[in-house]
N, C-alpha and C positions, 0 to 999 in steps of 0.2 A: 803708273804706266798705260800704256797701249794705245790704240787709235782712238782720234778724239772721236766723240758722241755727233756731235752737228759740225760739218765745215766750214760754213760762216754762218757769224750768228751777230746781228747790230743788237746795239744797246738800245735803251727806250731814248728816241730823241733824234737818234743819228741819222743827219739827210742826206741824197745824195749817195749814197752805195750803188757804186757802177764792177760790174761783173762783166767782161767781153773777153771773146776769142780761149774758150777754157777748156777743155779735156778731163773728164773724172772717168776713171774706171775702176767702179771699188770692189768691195767684197761680191762675190757670187750668191747663192743658195746657200751657203752654213757658213759660217764663221773658217772653215780650213783653206776657205777657195780663194782668200786673197792673196795672189802675187805680192811676196816681199818686197821684189823688187819696185813695186807702188806704195809703201810704205807700208806694208804688213808688217803683223808681229807674232811672235809665237802666242800670245792670248789675246782672243779677237773678241770684239764684241759687233753686233752689229749696230752700223749709224742711225741712228735719229731719222736727221733729215739731213742735203744737203745745202740748203738755204734757209734762216729763220730770220725774217725782219720784223724786229719789234715796233712796230711806230715807223714815225719818222715819215718823210716827202721824198719824191722826184730819185726814187731808184730804179736804176736802169742796167738790166740784165739781157745780154744777146750773143747771139752764134758759140751756143753751148753746145756739148756732147757729152752727156750726162748718163753712166750704166752703172747703178748698184743696186745694193739692196736692203733699201731705206723703209724701217718698220714705223713713220710717219709719212706725210707727204713731201717729197722732194725740195718744193718750194713751199715755205709758207708765209702770206702776206699779212701781217694784224695779228701776229700770236700772243698770248698769255696776255688778252685783254687789252690791248693796243693798237687801233687802228692804223693804219699803212696808207698813204693817201700819195694818189698821182703815181704807181709805178707803173715800169712797161716791161713787159717781157715780150721776145719775138724772136725771131731764128733758132728757134731750139729742138735738138735731139732727145727726150729726155725714156731713160729705161728703166721700171722700179723691178728685180728681181724678187721681191717678195709678193707674198700677198695681198698687201694692202694696196687694194690699188689707185690712190690717191697719188696723183703727181705735182700739182696741184690746190692748196686754201688758200681761201681768202675770208677775212672776217667780213659779217656783212658791214660794220662802218668804212669799211676801207674802199679807196676807188683804184681803182688802174684799169691796165692793159693787158689779155694776153693776146698774141698775135700779130701780127699775121706768121705763117708759116713756124709752127707748133706740131712738133710730130711725136707721138707719145706710143709708146711698146707696154707692154701690159703683162703678167705673170700669171693671169686665170684665162679660164676660156667666157666667165660671165659679165665678165667687167665691160665699162662702154665710157663713151664722153661724157654722161651724169654724174659717174661714178670716180671716174681720174680726174675732171678738174670743178672744183667746186667755189663757184665765181664769188661769190657772198657777192658782195655793192660793188665789183668789176663789171667789165665787158670781155667777149671775144671775138677777136676779127677775123676773118678766113683764110687760110684756111688752116683750119685745125683738123690733124688728123687724128684718129687710136687702133691701134691694132692690136687685140688680144690674142693672149698664145693658143687659140684655135686657127687665128690668121682671119677673124672677120675685123671688117672695118666701119669704123663710124666717125662721126664727125659733124662738122661744120659741111652745110652744101656748097659744094665747089663749083655749081656750073649757075647756082643761082646770081643773081642781079640784086637780090634784097637777101635781108637779114632775116632775123624773125625770132622764135622765143624755144628753148624746147622746154619740153615735157616736166622740166623740173624748177621753168621757170627762169631760166639762166638769159640772161638776151645776146643773143650771137648775130655781131653786124659784118658785112662786107664794106672793105675798103675799095673804091672804086674812083 
């Protein structure tokens, strides 16, 4: 029994997983905070991830509203040592109430696109863009915005017509 640890997980080699127009309101900051009307149970466990894509190609995630307490990245691409090719994630609001501030993680050998229109809310004051999105072999397209618990905003340059590279070497592009 109990709730699932991961909400959506693909097997290695599954192609073209699509998730559109979905809202998820999961656990709060502790196990007792989940509303039973949203699938809660008496015995709770904090979910590990929302989407875990183990390899494959052509995955598409869009128009998502995700709010939960995840102790791993909400979106994991290329997990379990298997790269994911040509994924696309855009028009997303994601909030992680866990102090693990990774919203998205992509393996180095994976390829894909984050954005445009990815908005992130984090649980602590120190977190920022480079901590919340580990791009690996993927690219980010503006706008991507990150707000930490203190209300500080970071993300891609919303005004610039050019892209750039973040301090951690992540490629930032602007769709124009």
